[in-house]
ChimeraX commands (.cxc) that place a marker at each C-alpha (Angstrom):
marker #1 position -10.78,0.91,-10.83 radius 0.5
marker #1 position -13.41,1.61,-8.16 radius 0.5
marker #1 position -11.09,0.53,-5.31 radius 0.5
marker #1 position -8.38,3.05,-6.36 radius 0.5
marker #1 position -10.97,5.99,-6.68 radius 0.5
marker #1 position -12.41,5.03,-3.23 radius 0.5
marker #1 position -8.86,4.96,-1.74 radius 0.5
marker #1 position -8.09,8.37,-3.30 radius 0.5
marker #1 position -11.35,9.88,-1.93 radius 0.5
marker #1 position -10.59,8.83,1.61 radius 0.5
marker #1 position -6.88,9.68,1.36 radius 0.5
marker #1 position -7.65,13.24,0.24 radius 0.5
marker #1 position -10.05,13.77,3.18 radius 0.5
marker #1 position -7.74,12.43,5.90 radius 0.5
marker #1 position -4.28,13.43,7.14 radius 0.5
marker #1 position -1.09,12.31,5.71 radius 0.5
marker #1 position 2.29,12.20,7.46 radius 0.5
marker #1 position 5.42,12.33,5.49 radius 0.5
marker #1 position 8.16,10.18,6.93 radius 0.5
marker #1 position 10.96,10.82,4.45 radius 0.5
marker #1 position 11.74,12.19,0.95 radius 0.5
marker #1 position 14.80,11.17,-1.00 radius 0.5
marker #1 position 16.46,11.26,-4.33 radius 0.5
marker #1 position 19.36,8.93,-5.08 radius 0.5
marker #1 position 21.38,7.61,-7.97 radius 0.5
marker #1 position 22.13,3.87,-7.59 radius 0.5
marker #1 position 25.11,2.39,-9.34 radius 0.5
marker #1 position 24.95,-0.43,-11.88 radius 0.5
marker #1 position 24.50,-3.90,-10.18 radius 0.5
marker #1 position 23.34,-2.32,-6.82 radius 0.5
marker #1 position 20.43,-4.23,-5.21 radius 0.5
marker #1 position 17.89,-4.18,-2.41 radius 0.5
marker #1 position 17.52,-7.63,-0.75 radius 0.5
marker #1 position 13.96,-8.91,-0.36 radius 0.5
marker #1 position 12.30,-7.26,2.58 radius 0.5
marker #1 position 9.02,-5.94,3.66 radius 0.5
marker #1 position 8.02,-2.18,3.27 radius 0.5
marker #1 position 7.22,-0.79,6.61 radius 0.5
marker #1 position 5.26,2.22,5.39 radius 0.5
marker #1 position 3.56,3.29,2.09 radius 0.5
marker #1 position 5.94,4.65,-0.52 radius 0.5
marker #1 position 5.62,6.37,-3.86 radius 0.5
marker #1 position 8.41,6.11,-6.25 radius 0.5
marker #1 position 9.27,8.25,-9.29 radius 0.5
marker #1 position 11.82,6.73,-11.78 radius 0.5
marker #1 position 13.93,9.61,-13.07 radius 0.5
marker #1 position 16.49,7.81,-15.29 radius 0.5
marker #1 position 17.58,4.42,-16.26 radius 0.5
marker #1 position 15.89,1.04,-15.67 radius 0.5
marker #1 position 15.40,-1.02,-12.50 radius 0.5
marker #1 position 14.30,-4.71,-12.15 radius 0.5
marker #1 position 11.72,-4.64,-9.52 radius 0.5
marker #1 position 9.82,-7.46,-7.83 radius 0.5
marker #1 position 6.64,-7.21,-5.65 radius 0.5
marker #1 position 5.35,-10.33,-3.99 radius 0.5
marker #1 position 7.31,-12.52,-6.42 radius 0.5
marker #1 position 6.25,-10.73,-9.60 radius 0.5
marker #1 position 8.85,-8.93,-11.60 radius 0.5
marker #1 position 8.70,-5.97,-13.98 radius 0.5
marker #1 position 10.90,-3.20,-15.31 radius 0.5
marker #1 position 10.71,0.18,-13.67 radius 0.5
marker #1 position 11.78,2.75,-16.29 radius 0.5
marker #1 position 12.33,6.46,-16.53 radius 0.5
marker #1 position 8.91,8.42,-16.31 radius 0.5
marker #1 position 7.14,5.55,-14.42 radius 0.5
marker #1 position 5.64,5.85,-10.94 radius 0.5
marker #1 position 5.09,2.97,-8.49 radius 0.5
marker #1 position 3.09,2.91,-5.23 radius 0.5
marker #1 position 4.08,0.13,-2.76 radius 0.5
marker #1 position 1.80,-0.18,0.17 radius 0.5
marker #1 position 2.95,-0.92,3.74 radius 0.5
marker #1 position 3.37,-4.64,4.29 radius 0.5
marker #1 position 4.27,-5.54,0.81 radius 0.5
marker #1 position 7.43,-7.67,0.20 radius 0.5
marker #1 position 9.65,-6.34,-2.50 radius 0.5
marker #1 position 13.17,-6.39,-3.93 radius 0.5
marker #1 position 15.00,-4.68,-6.72 radius 0.5
marker #1 position 18.25,-4.72,-8.69 radius 0.5
marker #1 position 19.92,-2.28,-11.03 radius 0.5
marker #1 position 20.97,-3.94,-14.21 radius 0.5
marker #1 position 24.77,-4.24,-15.06 radius 0.5
marker #1 position 26.35,-1.26,-16.87 radius 0.5
marker #1 position 23.71,1.26,-16.30 radius 0.5
marker #1 position 22.87,3.41,-13.25 radius 0.5
marker #1 position 19.31,4.19,-12.00 radius 0.5
marker #1 position 18.01,7.25,-10.44 radius 0.5
marker #1 position 14.78,7.67,-8.47 radius 0.5
marker #1 position 12.92,9.74,-5.99 radius 0.5
marker #1 position 10.60,8.47,-3.34 radius 0.5
marker #1 position 8.44,9.64,-0.56 radius 0.5
marker #1 position 7.59,7.44,2.50 radius 0.5
marker #1 position 4.32,8.28,4.18 radius 0.5
marker #1 position 1.52,7.23,6.55 radius 0.5
marker #1 position -2.22,7.84,6.05 radius 0.5
marker #1 position -4.59,8.62,8.83 radius 0.5
marker #1 position -6.77,5.79,10.32 radius 0.5
marker #1 position -4.46,3.15,8.89 radius 0.5
marker #1 position -5.94,3.69,5.40 radius 0.5
marker #1 position -4.99,0.63,3.27 radius 0.5
marker #1 position -4.84,0.19,-0.56 radius 0.5
marker #1 position -6.21,-3.30,-1.13 radius 0.5
marker #1 position -3.64,-4.07,-3.90 radius 0.5
marker #1 position -0.12,-5.21,-3.73 radius 0.5
marker #1 position 1.12,-2.16,-5.74 radius 0.5
marker #1 position 0.13,0.26,-8.46 radius 0.5
marker #1 position 2.28,0.97,-11.52 radius 0.5
marker #1 position 1.73,4.10,-13.68 radius 0.5
marker #1 position 3.51,3.42,-17.04 radius 0.5
marker #1 position 3.97,7.07,-17.95 radius 0.5
marker #1 position 3.72,10.35,-16.03 radius 0.5
marker #1 position 4.77,13.89,-16.69 radius 0.5
marker #1 position 8.24,13.62,-15.61 radius 0.5
marker #1 position 9.14,17.27,-15.39 radius 0.5
marker #1 position 6.00,18.06,-13.39 radius 0.5
marker #1 position 6.42,15.23,-10.84 radius 0.5
marker #1 position 10.21,15.70,-10.50 radius 0.5
marker #1 position 9.50,19.44,-9.56 radius 0.5
marker #1 position 6.89,18.28,-7.06 radius 0.5
marker #1 position 9.30,15.85,-5.42 radius 0.5
marker #1 position 11.79,18.70,-5.11 radius 0.5
marker #1 position 9.28,20.88,-3.32 radius 0.5
marker #1 position 8.55,17.91,-1.04 radius 0.5
marker #1 position 12.15,17.53,-0.28 radius 0.5
marker #1 position 12.54,21.25,0.58 radius 0.5
marker #1 position 9.42,21.28,2.82 radius 0.5
marker #1 position 10.56,18.19,4.57 radius 0.5
marker #1 position 14.00,19.73,5.23 radius 0.5
marker #1 position 12.43,22.90,6.64 radius 0.5
marker #1 position 10.92,23.02,10.17 radius 0.5
marker #1 position 7.59,24.50,11.26 radius 0.5
marker #1 position 3.89,23.75,10.93 radius 0.5
marker #1 position 3.48,25.91,7.75 radius 0.5
marker #1 position 6.03,23.81,5.85 radius 0.5
marker #1 position 4.46,20.59,7.17 radius 0.5
marker #1 position 1.07,21.60,5.88 radius 0.5
marker #1 position 2.51,22.67,2.53 radius 0.5
marker #1 position 4.26,19.23,2.37 radius 0.5
marker #1 position 1.00,17.43,3.08 radius 0.5
marker #1 position -0.83,19.52,0.35 radius 0.5
marker #1 position 1.95,18.83,-2.17 radius 0.5
marker #1 position 1.97,15.03,-1.51 radius 0.5
marker #1 position -1.79,14.90,-1.82 radius 0.5
marker #1 position -1.64,16.70,-5.14 radius 0.5
marker #1 position 0.98,14.19,-6.40 radius 0.5
marker #1 position -1.06,11.16,-5.15 radius 0.5
marker #1 position -4.22,12.61,-6.72 radius 0.5
marker #1 position -2.53,12.81,-10.15 radius 0.5
marker #1 position -0.99,9.42,-9.79 radius 0.5
marker #1 position -4.01,7.54,-8.55 radius 0.5
marker #1 position -6.51,9.29,-10.89 radius 0.5
marker #1 position -4.28,8.35,-13.91 radius 0.5
marker #1 position -3.97,4.82,-12.65 radius 0.5
marker #1 position -7.76,4.55,-12.38 radius 0.5
marker #1 position -8.20,6.00,-15.93 radius 0.5
marker #1 position -5.64,3.66,-17.44 radius 0.5
marker #1 position -6.55,0.61,-15.39 radius 0.5
marker #1 position -2.90,0.41,-14.26 radius 0.5
marker #1 position -1.92,-2.80,-12.44 radius 0.5
marker #1 position -5.23,-4.13,-11.34 radius 0.5
marker #1 position -5.64,-7.73,-10.24 radius 0.5
marker #1 position -7.87,-9.80,-12.53 radius 0.5
marker #1 position -10.22,-10.59,-9.50 radius 0.5
marker #1 position -10.87,-6.92,-8.98 radius 0.5
marker #1 position -13.09,-6.26,-12.00 radius 0.5
marker #1 position -15.99,-4.21,-10.46 radius 0.5
marker #1 position -19.07,-2.51,-11.68 radius 0.5
marker #1 position -18.61,1.25,-11.28 radius 0.5
marker #1 position -20.87,2.72,-8.63 radius 0.5
marker #1 position -22.39,-0.65,-7.51 radius 0.5
marker #1 position -22.55,-0.29,-3.76 radius 0.5
marker #1 position -19.28,1.67,-3.61 radius 0.5
marker #1 position -20.39,3.88,-0.79 radius 0.5
marker #1 position -21.43,0.96,1.57 radius 0.5
marker #1 position -18.22,-0.98,0.45 radius 0.5
marker #1 position -15.99,2.05,1.12 radius 0.5
marker #1 position -17.35,2.63,4.59 radius 0.5
marker #1 position -16.85,-1.10,5.43 radius 0.5
marker #1 position -13.25,-1.01,4.19 radius 0.5
marker #1 position -12.53,2.17,6.14 radius 0.5
marker #1 position -14.00,0.49,9.26 radius 0.5
marker #1 position -11.97,-2.67,8.82 radius 0.5
marker #1 position -8.86,-0.64,8.27 radius 0.5
marker #1 position -9.40,1.00,11.61 radius 0.5
marker #1 position -10.52,-2.06,13.51 radius 0.5
marker #1 position -8.79,-5.18,12.00 radius 0.5
marker #1 position -6.95,-5.73,15.27 radius 0.5
marker #1 position -10.26,-6.53,16.84 radius 0.5
marker #1 position -10.94,-10.27,17.00 radius 0.5
marker #1 position -14.71,-9.54,16.13 radius 0.5
marker #1 position -14.07,-6.99,13.56 radius 0.5
marker #1 position -16.63,-8.55,11.18 radius 0.5
marker #1 position -19.40,-8.69,13.79 radius 0.5
marker #1 position -22.30,-6.41,12.90 radius 0.5
marker #1 position -20.56,-4.82,9.87 radius 0.5
marker #1 position -23.42,-5.13,7.36 radius 0.5
marker #1 position -25.64,-3.20,9.81 radius 0.5
marker #1 position -22.91,-0.59,10.36 radius 0.5
marker #1 position -23.16,0.22,6.63 radius 0.5
marker #1 position -26.92,-0.09,6.37 radius 0.5
marker #1 position -27.26,-3.38,4.55 radius 0.5
marker #1 position -28.63,-6.86,5.14 radius 0.5
marker #1 position -26.06,-9.60,5.59 radius 0.5
marker #1 position -26.76,-11.08,2.17 radius 0.5
marker #1 position -26.90,-7.83,0.31 radius 0.5
marker #1 position -23.62,-6.74,2.08 radius 0.5
marker #1 position -21.78,-9.84,0.77 radius 0.5
marker #1 position -22.91,-9.22,-2.68 radius 0.5
marker #1 position -22.06,-5.49,-2.59 radius 0.5
marker #1 position -18.68,-5.90,-1.06 radius 0.5
marker #1 position -17.55,-8.64,-3.45 radius 0.5
marker #1 position -18.61,-6.54,-6.52 radius 0.5
marker #1 position -17.04,-3.38,-5.32 radius 0.5
marker #1 position -13.76,-4.74,-3.89 radius 0.5
marker #1 position -13.26,-8.03,-5.83 radius 0.5
marker #1 position -13.11,-10.21,-2.63 radius 0.5
marker #1 position -15.13,-10.94,0.36 radius 0.5
marker #1 position -14.92,-8.85,3.54 radius 0.5
marker #1 position -13.37,-11.76,5.37 radius 0.5
marker #1 position -10.71,-12.13,2.80 radius 0.5
marker #1 position -10.15,-8.28,2.86 radius 0.5
marker #1 position -9.84,-8.37,6.60 radius 0.5
marker #1 position -7.39,-11.30,6.49 radius 0.5
marker #1 position -5.26,-9.35,3.88 radius 0.5
marker #1 position -5.15,-6.36,6.35 radius 0.5
marker #1 position -4.10,-8.55,9.23 radius 0.5
marker #1 position -1.50,-10.34,7.26 radius 0.5
marker #1 position 0.16,-7.13,5.96 radius 0.5
marker #1 position 0.27,-5.79,9.50 radius 0.5
marker #1 position 1.72,-9.09,10.86 radius 0.5
marker #1 position 4.41,-9.12,8.22 radius 0.5
marker #1 position 5.60,-5.62,9.39 radius 0.5
marker #1 position 5.60,-6.78,12.98 radius 0.5
marker #1 position 7.73,-9.72,12.05 radius 0.5
marker #1 position 10.01,-7.51,9.99 radius 0.5
marker #1 position 10.37,-4.60,12.39 radius 0.5
marker #1 position 9.99,-5.87,16.00 radius 0.5
marker #1 position 11.17,-8.59,18.26 radius 0.5
marker #1 position 7.66,-9.60,19.31 radius 0.5
marker #1 position 6.91,-13.22,19.77 radius 0.5
marker #1 position 4.66,-14.86,17.27 radius 0.5
marker #1 position 1.95,-15.30,19.79 radius 0.5
marker #1 position 2.13,-11.54,20.64 radius 0.5
marker #1 position 1.84,-10.71,16.87 radius 0.5
marker #1 position -1.16,-12.97,16.59 radius 0.5
marker #1 position -2.97,-11.12,19.28 radius 0.5
marker #1 position -1.82,-7.77,17.92 radius 0.5
marker #1 position -3.60,-8.40,14.57 radius 0.5
marker #1 position -6.76,-9.95,15.88 radius 0.5
marker #1 position -6.10,-13.76,16.39 radius 0.5
marker #1 position -6.53,-15.37,19.78 radius 0.5
marker #1 position -4.82,-18.55,18.70 radius 0.5
marker #1 position -1.26,-18.40,17.56 radius 0.5
marker #1 position -1.42,-21.72,15.62 radius 0.5
marker #1 position -4.61,-20.62,13.86 radius 0.5
marker #1 position -2.83,-17.30,12.97 radius 0.5
marker #1 position 0.27,-19.28,11.64 radius 0.5
marker #1 position -2.01,-21.44,9.38 radius 0.5
marker #1 position -3.64,-18.27,7.93 radius 0.5
marker #1 position -0.22,-16.58,7.57 radius 0.5
marker #1 position 1.24,-19.56,5.69 radius 0.5
marker #1 position -1.80,-19.87,3.39 radius 0.5
marker #1 position -1.76,-16.06,2.67 radius 0.5
marker #1 position 2.01,-15.55,2.09 radius 0.5
marker #1 position 3.06,-19.08,1.24 radius 0.5
marker #1 position 5.65,-18.73,3.94 radius 0.5
marker #1 position 5.71,-19.31,7.56 radius 0.5
marker #1 position 5.95,-16.45,10.16 radius 0.5
marker #1 position 9.33,-17.75,11.50 radius 0.5
marker #1 position 10.76,-17.83,7.89 radius 0.5
marker #1 position 9.52,-14.23,7.17 radius 0.5
marker #1 position 11.67,-12.98,10.08 radius 0.5
marker #1 position 14.79,-13.58,7.99 radius 0.5
marker #1 position 14.06,-10.65,5.59 radius 0.5
marker #1 position 15.14,-7.08,6.21 radius 0.5
marker #1 position 14.35,-3.93,4.13 radius 0.5
marker link #1:1,2 radius 0.2
marker link #1:2,3 radius 0.2
marker link #1:3,4 radius 0.2
marker link #1:4,5 radius 0.2
marker link #1:5,6 radius 0.2
marker link #1:6,7 radius 0.2
marker link #1:7,8 radius 0.2
marker link #1:8,9 radius 0.2
marker link #1:9,10 radius 0.2
marker link #1:10,11 radius 0.2
marker link #1:11,12 radius 0.2
marker link #1:12,13 radius 0.2
marker link #1:13,14 radius 0.2
marker link #1:14,15 radius 0.2
marker link #1:15,16 radius 0.2
marker link #1:16,17 radius 0.2
marker link #1:17,18 radius 0.2
marker link #1:18,19 radius 0.2
marker link #1:19,20 radius 0.2
marker link #1:20,21 radius 0.2
marker link #1:21,22 radius 0.2
marker link #1:22,23 radius 0.2
marker link #1:23,24 radius 0.2
marker link #1:24,25 radius 0.2
marker link #1:25,26 radius 0.2
marker link #1:26,27 radius 0.2
marker link #1:27,28 radius 0.2
marker link #1:28,29 radius 0.2
marker link #1:29,30 radius 0.2
marker link #1:30,31 radius 0.2
marker link #1:31,32 radius 0.2
marker link #1:32,33 radius 0.2
marker link #1:33,34 radius 0.2
marker link #1:34,35 radius 0.2
marker link #1:35,36 radius 0.2
marker link #1:36,37 radius 0.2
marker link #1:37,38 radius 0.2
marker link #1:38,39 radius 0.2
marker link #1:39,40 radius 0.2
marker link #1:40,41 radius 0.2
marker link #1:41,42 radius 0.2
marker link #1:42,43 radius 0.2
marker link #1:43,44 radius 0.2
marker link #1:44,45 radius 0.2
marker link #1:45,46 radius 0.2
marker link #1:46,47 radius 0.2
marker link #1:47,48 radius 0.2
marker link #1:48,49 radius 0.2
marker link #1:49,50 radius 0.2
marker link #1:50,51 radius 0.2
marker link #1:51,52 radius 0.2
marker link #1:52,53 radius 0.2
marker link #1:53,54 radius 0.2
marker link #1:54,55 radius 0.2
marker link #1:55,56 radius 0.2
marker link #1:56,57 radius 0.2
marker link #1:57,58 radius 0.2
marker link #1:58,59 radius 0.2
marker link #1:59,60 radius 0.2
marker link #1:60,61 radius 0.2
marker link #1:61,62 radius 0.2
marker link #1:62,63 radius 0.2
marker link #1:63,64 radius 0.2
marker link #1:64,65 radius 0.2
marker link #1:65,66 radius 0.2
marker link #1:66,67 radius 0.2
marker link #1:67,68 radius 0.2
marker link #1:68,69 radius 0.2
marker link #1:69,70 radius 0.2
marker link #1:70,71 radius 0.2
marker link #1:71,72 radius 0.2
marker link #1:72,73 radius 0.2
marker link #1:73,74 radius 0.2
marker link #1:74,75 radius 0.2
marker link #1:75,76 radius 0.2
marker link #1:76,77 radius 0.2
marker link #1:77,78 radius 0.2
marker link #1:78,79 radius 0.2
marker link #1:79,80 radius 0.2
marker link #1:80,81 radius 0.2
marker link #1:81,82 radius 0.2
marker link #1:82,83 radius 0.2
marker link #1:83,84 radius 0.2
marker link #1:84,85 radius 0.2
marker link #1:85,86 radius 0.2
marker link #1:86,87 radius 0.2
marker link #1:87,88 radius 0.2
marker link #1:88,89 radius 0.2
marker link #1:89,90 radius 0.2
marker link #1:90,91 radius 0.2
marker link #1:91,92 radius 0.2
marker link #1:92,93 radius 0.2
marker link #1:93,94 radius 0.2
marker link #1:94,95 radius 0.2
marker link #1:95,96 radius 0.2
marker link #1:96,97 radius 0.2
marker link #1:97,98 radius 0.2
marker link #1:98,99 radius 0.2
marker link #1:99,100 radius 0.2
marker link #1:100,101 radius 0.2
marker link #1:101,102 radius 0.2
marker link #1:102,103 radius 0.2
marker link #1:103,104 radius 0.2
marker link #1:104,105 radius 0.2
marker link #1:105,106 radius 0.2
marker link #1:106,107 radius 0.2
marker link #1:107,108 radius 0.2
marker link #1:108,109 radius 0.2
marker link #1:109,110 radius 0.2
marker link #1:110,111 radius 0.2
marker link #1:111,112 radius 0.2
marker link #1:112,113 radius 0.2
marker link #1:113,114 radius 0.2
marker link #1:114,115 radius 0.2
marker link #1:115,116 radius 0.2
marker link #1:116,117 radius 0.2
marker link #1:117,118 radius 0.2
marker link #1:118,119 radius 0.2
marker link #1:119,120 radius 0.2
marker link #1:120,121 radius 0.2
marker link #1:121,122 radius 0.2
marker link #1:122,123 radius 0.2
marker link #1:123,124 radius 0.2
marker link #1:124,125 radius 0.2
marker link #1:125,126 radius 0.2
marker link #1:126,127 radius 0.2
marker link #1:127,128 radius 0.2
marker link #1:128,129 radius 0.2
marker link #1:129,130 radius 0.2
marker link #1:130,131 radius 0.2
marker link #1:131,132 radius 0.2
marker link #1:132,133 radius 0.2
marker link #1:133,134 radius 0.2
marker link #1:134,135 radius 0.2
marker link #1:135,136 radius 0.2
marker link #1:136,137 radius 0.2
marker link #1:137,138 radius 0.2
marker link #1:138,139 radius 0.2
marker link #1:139,140 radius 0.2
marker link #1:140,141 radius 0.2
marker link #1:141,142 radius 0.2
marker link #1:142,143 radius 0.2
marker link #1:143,144 radius 0.2
marker link #1:144,145 radius 0.2
marker link #1:145,146 radius 0.2
marker link #1:146,147 radius 0.2
marker link #1:147,148 radius 0.2
marker link #1:148,149 radius 0.2
marker link #1:149,150 radius 0.2
marker link #1:150,151 radius 0.2
marker link #1:151,152 radius 0.2
marker link #1:152,153 radius 0.2
marker link #1:153,154 radius 0.2
marker link #1:154,155 radius 0.2
marker link #1:155,156 radius 0.2
marker link #1:156,157 radius 0.2
marker link #1:157,158 radius 0.2
marker link #1:158,159 radius 0.2
marker link #1:159,160 radius 0.2
marker link #1:160,161 radius 0.2
marker link #1:161,162 radius 0.2
marker link #1:162,163 radius 0.2
marker link #1:163,164 radius 0.2
marker link #1:164,165 radius 0.2
marker link #1:165,166 radius 0.2
marker link #1:166,167 radius 0.2
marker link #1:167,168 radius 0.2
marker link #1:168,169 radius 0.2
marker link #1:169,170 radius 0.2
marker link #1:170,171 radius 0.2
marker link #1:171,172 radius 0.2
marker link #1:172,173 radius 0.2
marker link #1:173,174 radius 0.2
marker link #1:174,175 radius 0.2
marker link #1:175,176 radius 0.2
marker link #1:176,177 radius 0.2
marker link #1:177,178 radius 0.2
marker link #1:178,179 radius 0.2
marker link #1:179,180 radius 0.2
marker link #1:180,181 radius 0.2
marker link #1:181,182 radius 0.2
marker link #1:182,183 radius 0.2
marker link #1:183,184 radius 0.2
marker link #1:184,185 radius 0.2
marker link #1:185,186 radius 0.2
marker link #1:186,187 radius 0.2
marker link #1:187,188 radius 0.2
marker link #1:188,189 radius 0.2
marker link #1:189,190 radius 0.2
marker link #1:190,191 radius 0.2
marker link #1:191,192 radius 0.2
marker link #1:192,193 radius 0.2
marker link #1:193,194 radius 0.2
marker link #1:194,195 radius 0.2
marker link #1:195,196 radius 0.2
marker link #1:196,197 radius 0.2
marker link #1:197,198 radius 0.2
marker link #1:198,199 radius 0.2
marker link #1:199,200 radius 0.2
marker link #1:200,201 radius 0.2
marker link #1:201,202 radius 0.2
marker link #1:202,203 radius 0.2
marker link #1:203,204 radius 0.2
marker link #1:204,205 radius 0.2
marker link #1:205,206 radius 0.2
marker link #1:206,207 radius 0.2
marker link #1:207,208 radius 0.2
marker link #1:208,209 radius 0.2
marker link #1:209,210 radius 0.2
marker link #1:210,211 radius 0.2
marker link #1:211,212 radius 0.2
marker link #1:212,213 radius 0.2
marker link #1:213,214 radius 0.2
marker link #1:214,215 radius 0.2
marker link #1:215,216 radius 0.2
marker link #1:216,217 radius 0.2
marker link #1:217,218 radius 0.2
marker link #1:218,219 radius 0.2
marker link #1:219,220 radius 0.2
marker link #1:220,221 radius 0.2
marker link #1:221,222 radius 0.2
marker link #1:222,223 radius 0.2
marker link #1:223,224 radius 0.2
marker link #1:224,225 radius 0.2
marker link #1:225,226 radius 0.2
marker link #1:226,227 radius 0.2
marker link #1:227,228 radius 0.2
marker link #1:228,229 radius 0.2
marker link #1:229,230 radius 0.2
marker link #1:230,231 radius 0.2
marker link #1:231,232 radius 0.2
marker link #1:232,233 radius 0.2
marker link #1:233,234 radius 0.2
marker link #1:234,235 radius 0.2
marker link #1:235,236 radius 0.2
marker link #1:236,237 radius 0.2
marker link #1:237,238 radius 0.2
marker link #1:238,239 radius 0.2
marker link #1:239,240 radius 0.2
marker link #1:240,241 radius 0.2
marker link #1:241,242 radius 0.2
marker link #1:242,243 radius 0.2
marker link #1:243,244 radius 0.2
marker link #1:244,245 radius 0.2
marker link #1:245,246 radius 0.2
marker link #1:246,247 radius 0.2
marker link #1:247,248 radius 0.2
marker link #1:248,249 radius 0.2
marker link #1:249,250 radius 0.2
marker link #1:250,251 radius 0.2
marker link #1:251,252 radius 0.2
marker link #1:252,253 radius 0.2
marker link #1:253,254 radius 0.2
marker link #1:254,255 radius 0.2
marker link #1:255,256 radius 0.2
marker link #1:256,257 radius 0.2
marker link #1:257,258 radius 0.2
marker link #1:258,259 radius 0.2
marker link #1:259,260 radius 0.2
marker link #1:260,261 radius 0.2
marker link #1:261,262 radius 0.2
marker link #1:262,263 radius 0.2
marker link #1:263,264 radius 0.2
marker link #1:264,265 radius 0.2
marker link #1:265,266 radius 0.2
marker link #1:266,267 radius 0.2
marker link #1:267,268 radius 0.2
marker link #1:268,269 radius 0.2
marker link #1:269,270 radius 0.2
marker link #1:270,271 radius 0.2
marker link #1:271,272 radius 0.2
marker link #1:272,273 radius 0.2
marker link #1:273,274 radius 0.2
marker link #1:274,275 radius 0.2
view
């Protein structure tokens, strides 16, 4: 999974900000209504089983599994009857609005004792004050994410069928282009001159990006914009025309058509959901 390794490489060399670290035991039948994740979150299933849905696709999250849900992803979950479920999770933000170009990543099996201990340290560092603890917390989270993402890449965990890539084929140029779009997707002309920025001709760039990422640069840019728009709809009272401008669209109707095509739901309907 070239996209996952590229994401890991850029994640480890940038800054991470931990927003919260929690462990909680949820009672049988408890549920989270459908909503949009406002920040990236990494989940460790510690005991029991949870029915989880991401973008309308359901799966069982069981003891020893790990799940990464990127910001802007619609999700919901429910604890089955008669059995409780315990999980730990860390909510974080990456520097330069680094985006994982997948709806989620699911690792079927991890070293539960190792990761549970790492989450305990994250919780302790987060509860303590001071720059020293903040740096230790960032380092600990990077170690957890490195183990998680490298294992996902090795096992091919939860990869979209369209994302079959040829390892090493243009990954450097594609990675630089993805990073640029992640930083500049709010600009209306974000695609202008992008091939030249990464040192390729326009035709070669289209081929390289599609092979490395599994989609065109335009589709990847649209995905970034739609995820950001969904968070705005979920977390703010901004008018739709204001959100359109905030994510790079000059025309609110054109934005709404793209939003409906991407999420199969109108922007006004998505305001209903809460995390």
